[in-house]
Wavefront OBJ file of the C-alpha trace (Angstrom):
o trace
v -10.447 -1.463 -4.836
v -9.781 1.961 -6.050
v -7.460 4.571 -4.373
v -10.405 6.836 -3.531
v -11.951 4.032 -1.344
v -8.676 4.103 0.869
v -7.130 7.132 0.744
v -6.685 9.942 3.467
v -9.105 12.913 2.529
v -7.566 16.352 2.329
v -9.220 18.010 5.504
v -7.678 15.118 7.089
v -4.012 15.829 5.862
v -1.225 17.916 6.941
v 0.142 20.096 3.898
v 2.013 23.286 3.004
v 1.979 26.000 0.686
v 4.806 26.552 -1.675
v 5.107 30.190 -0.186
v 6.015 28.872 3.072
v 9.438 28.632 4.610
v 11.528 25.601 5.304
v 10.898 26.301 9.260
v 7.066 26.254 8.872
v 7.475 22.867 7.060
v 9.790 21.209 9.593
v 7.592 22.295 12.327
v 4.484 20.421 10.680
v 6.565 17.346 10.267
v 7.933 17.400 13.825
v 4.369 18.026 15.394
v 2.721 15.465 13.465
v 5.728 13.239 13.658
v 5.424 12.426 9.697
v 8.483 12.212 6.935
v 6.915 14.002 4.255
v 4.176 16.531 3.223
v 2.562 17.628 0.235
v 3.354 21.066 -1.219
v 0.469 23.188 -2.598
v -0.143 26.235 -4.693
v -3.609 27.113 -3.735
v -5.089 23.564 -4.066
v -2.948 22.443 -6.945
v -0.424 19.892 -5.950
v 2.881 21.022 -6.716
v 5.354 18.135 -5.098
v 6.534 17.283 -1.571
v 9.126 18.083 0.973
v 10.498 15.759 3.217
v 13.038 15.521 6.065
v 16.043 14.208 4.173
v 15.646 16.552 1.274
v 15.556 19.336 4.100
v 18.519 18.210 5.433
v 20.448 17.842 2.375
v 19.420 21.058 1.177
v 20.859 22.881 4.140
v 24.276 20.886 4.125
v 24.672 22.097 0.685
v 23.410 25.623 1.210
v 26.293 26.736 3.474
v 23.930 28.902 5.318
v 23.754 29.176 8.688
v 20.879 27.121 10.223
v 18.305 30.089 11.143
v 19.006 31.733 7.956
v 18.602 28.712 5.722
v 15.119 27.660 7.512
v 13.674 31.318 7.675
v 14.810 32.669 4.355
v 14.593 29.306 2.099
v 10.613 28.843 0.426
v 9.346 25.412 0.371
v 8.946 25.698 -3.399
v 12.800 25.784 -3.506
v 13.353 22.314 -2.277
v 10.393 20.520 -3.301
v 10.769 17.160 -4.744
v 8.604 14.312 -6.702
v 6.760 16.909 -8.618
v 5.537 13.722 -11.120
v 4.752 11.587 -8.132
v 0.904 11.257 -7.731
v -1.826 8.848 -8.474
v -5.451 9.563 -9.987
v -8.501 9.298 -7.913
v -9.980 6.615 -10.029
v -6.457 4.796 -10.198
v -6.777 1.124 -8.864
v -4.994 0.495 -5.526
v -2.634 -1.770 -6.791
v -0.718 0.834 -8.222
v 0.282 2.394 -5.151
v 2.546 -0.869 -4.344
v 4.871 0.416 -7.121
v 4.525 4.122 -6.789
v 5.438 3.718 -2.994
v 8.491 1.735 -3.150
v 11.061 4.804 -2.560
v 8.863 7.100 -1.173
v 6.696 7.197 2.423
v 3.505 9.101 0.505
v 1.839 9.363 -2.459
v -0.662 12.308 -3.361
v -3.775 11.996 -4.813
v -5.399 14.251 -7.315
v -7.964 15.014 -9.972
v -7.898 15.568 -13.560
v -7.277 19.196 -13.060
v -4.329 18.070 -10.696
v -5.933 19.413 -7.527
v -4.650 17.884 -4.266
v -7.495 15.328 -3.031
v -5.862 13.472 -0.234
v -2.926 10.910 0.245
v -2.034 7.191 0.360
v 1.012 6.434 2.983
v 2.890 3.102 2.885
v 1.151 2.518 6.366
v -2.307 2.478 4.129
v -0.504 -0.092 1.852
v 0.739 -2.357 4.688
v -2.931 -2.367 6.273
v -4.719 -3.380 3.013
v -1.621 -5.906 2.607
v -2.427 -7.544 5.802
v -5.962 -7.391 5.118
v -6.096 -9.269 2.079
v -3.850 -11.923 3.785
v -6.180 -12.229 6.747
v -3.161 -11.434 8.983
v -5.474 -10.096 11.751
v -7.427 -13.029 12.237
v -6.876 -16.442 13.392
v -6.850 -19.400 11.244
v -5.194 -22.078 8.912
v -2.992 -20.751 6.133
v -2.651 -23.454 3.242
v -0.203 -22.694 0.543
v -0.581 -25.083 -2.586
v 0.085 -24.922 -6.429
v -2.306 -25.665 -9.215
v -1.692 -26.195 -12.782
v -2.431 -22.931 -14.775
v -5.361 -24.401 -16.457
v -9.212 -23.249 -17.002
v -11.533 -23.383 -14.384
v -9.267 -24.385 -11.597
v -10.429 -21.775 -9.431
v -13.949 -22.593 -10.174
v -12.742 -25.972 -8.886
v -11.234 -25.012 -5.666
v -14.487 -22.825 -5.026
v -16.566 -26.197 -5.397
v -14.271 -28.016 -2.737
v -14.400 -24.912 -0.329
v -18.352 -25.150 -0.520
v -18.418 -28.740 -0.329
v -16.585 -28.835 3.144
v -18.466 -25.696 4.279
v -15.045 -23.901 4.921
v -15.247 -20.290 5.981
v -12.890 -18.524 3.603
v -10.849 -15.442 5.788
v -8.655 -14.688 2.525
v -7.491 -16.093 -0.733
v -4.581 -14.623 -2.664
v -3.338 -16.118 -5.707
v 0.201 -15.564 -7.529
v 0.760 -16.319 -11.157
v 3.871 -18.373 -11.991
v 3.274 -18.557 -15.748
v 6.992 -19.307 -16.701
v 6.545 -22.858 -14.843
v 2.771 -22.990 -15.983
v 1.648 -23.087 -12.196
v -0.285 -20.633 -10.220
v 0.453 -20.529 -6.460
v -2.383 -19.877 -3.915
v -2.484 -18.877 -0.528
v -6.005 -19.740 1.033
v -6.572 -19.017 4.796
v -9.506 -20.495 6.369
v -11.404 -20.868 9.855
v -9.953 -23.596 11.950
v -12.140 -26.691 12.028
v -12.309 -30.414 12.823
v -12.366 -31.282 8.969
v -9.135 -29.913 8.168
v -7.410 -33.158 7.143
v -10.008 -34.245 5.047
v -10.125 -31.109 3.271
v -6.605 -31.207 2.342
v -6.738 -34.697 0.988
v -9.624 -33.589 -1.280
v -7.408 -30.762 -2.374
v -4.541 -33.049 -3.275
v -6.880 -35.595 -5.103
v -8.112 -32.878 -7.211
v -4.604 -31.781 -7.994
v -3.786 -29.092 -5.768
v -0.471 -29.628 -4.510
v 0.019 -28.584 -0.874
v 3.242 -26.759 0.067
v 2.643 -25.385 3.575
v 0.142 -25.538 6.193
v 0.520 -23.110 9.220
v -1.892 -22.140 12.183
v -1.848 -18.390 12.819
v -2.641 -17.919 16.249
l 1 2 3 4 5 6 7 8 9 10 11 12 13 14 15 16 17 18 19 20 21 22 23 24 25 26 27 28 29 30 31 32 33 34 35 36 37 38 39 40 41 42 43 44 45 46 47 48 49 50 51 52 53 54 55 56 57 58 59 60 61 62 63 64 65 66 67 68 69 70 71 72 73 74 75 76 77 78 79 80 81 82 83 84 85 86 87 88 89 90 91 92 93 94 95 96 97 98 99 100 101 102 103 104 105 106 107 108 109 110 111 112 113 114 115 116 117 118 119 120 121 122 123 124 125 126 127 128 129 130 131 132 133 134 135 136 137 138 139 140 141 142 143 144 145 146 147 148 149 150 151 152 153 154 155 156 157 158 159 160 161 162 163 164 165 166 167 168 169 170 171 172 173 174 175 176 177 178 179 180 181 182 183 184 185 186 187 188 189 190 191 192 193 194 195 196 197 198 199 200 201 202 203 204 205 206 207 208 209 210 211
């Protein structure tokens, strides 16, 4: 999956021109109940302004509140100039980039602003990957890291006509094991399915029914 398929497009985003003052930026943040907005120079991405860096800058300015808000330009306190992601980047990169910031700006090859990815977007995709919005049986198990193990799992799933909600694998190469989280729809054959997995070399770690 690519960033372009999950980003919020520009026409749905809140942003501000670098020449506007901090008062205008704060009004946008408060009106839309967001913690950060991109700063643009025309259509070019310049950086981000956030509530915390507005407050920090104010306390360091030694100005009166109203003077600071009106006289300080957004470009003076812009941060994260180098924090952005390309339109055609894989979505997984956002998991790392959004670790310490609330939004990640999406740009094209000319550095023009195209849209945003937020932490909320990432969490939605994470929940979708694990099938958290659907009821079912979540099975966590491990398998020796050898060629054809996922294919073997697929064969067993097909044999028992299981309806897969989600399938996520985690590489534990230091132990030569792969941890797998499989979520399937609840059916009466679950015990036989689990037994087949065990006989085929998959070690069951945990089973939970998600309501």
